[in-house]
Residue, then its C-alpha position, 0 to 999 in steps of 0.5 A: m163586338s158590333p159594328f154599331s158600338g165602339e169606334n166603328a159608330p161612326s163610320f159605320a152609320r157614315y159611310v154604309f146606314v145612311p147611303l143606304l137610308a138615302l138609297v132608300a128614301a130616293v126609290a120610294f120618293a121615286s115611285r111615288q112621283e110617277g104616282e104609283s108604288r112598286w106594289d101598284a105597279t105589280a098590280r097594274t100589271r093585271g090592269g090598266a086605264t083608258v085615257d081621255v087625251a082629247p076627248a073634243a075628237g073623241e081620242r082614246l089612249a090606253a096604257q097596256g100593262g096586262t096580257a091575261g084574258p080570255a083564251d082567244a084574246v091575244a096582246y094587242h102587239h101581236l095584232k097585224p095592220g088591218e085586223c079587227f078586234d074587240i077590246d078585252r075590258a077584262a084583261p087591258g093590254t090584250v084584244v079579242r081578234r074579230g073577222c072585219d066582215r062581222a061587228h068589231d069594236a075597231q081596226l088596227v091601221t098601223v103600228v110604230r115603235l116608240t123611240g126616245e126617253h121617257r120619264t112618266d107614263r104620261r110622256i109614254r101615252d102623249a108621245a104614243a098619241a103623237l105618233c099614231r095622230e097622222p096615220l089615223r087622220r089619214k085612214a079617217s079621211a079615206q072613210p066615206r063623208g059623214t062617218r064620225w071616227t074616234t081613235f083607240v091608242q095602245y102604249p106600254y107602261r113605262s116599265g114595260y118600255l124600259l124592259g124593251s115593249d116598245t109598240v104602239a098601236c094605232s086603231l079607229t073605231a066608230y065614234a059613241a056619244p061619251g055615256t053610250a055604248v060603243r057602236p061596233l064597225t061592220a065592215p073593214l076599213l076602206 
């Protein structure tokens, strides 16, 4: 006899089938609340987004989901403060190390650890920006007068954060007006 027929039908539906449907619906709803489906999250590990949080200040933040890229690319969390790099736009989450005495996109100022409970990618982004704000302001203020700087903050997606990725990389890069090519740096920061 099938559990869907006869006397067992109401108890099976009530105690097994209905809770199972509710669980599936809750998972689907939670995924959509984050702005991505499970399939989008998988695709996102190969790509990411650069988000302008404070365009007036020139601040750029980039969620870092993937680590695949050219042979000389490394995951951003492998950099050490003071290292210079090019942003690997083909594989977000990776950078290409460069000597600070030759053209490069940015220089890592500090690495900080993200702590606390963050329920969305946006909250992680905001927390990462807040952690980097003061160290980057101090470093930018020590540079020659008249130089305009912008920030580049790299942080994990929430899915990576839940799995233990808590590294936030705080970097400075030369300011480039919106719509213009990035102006490379040619010397280390002071």
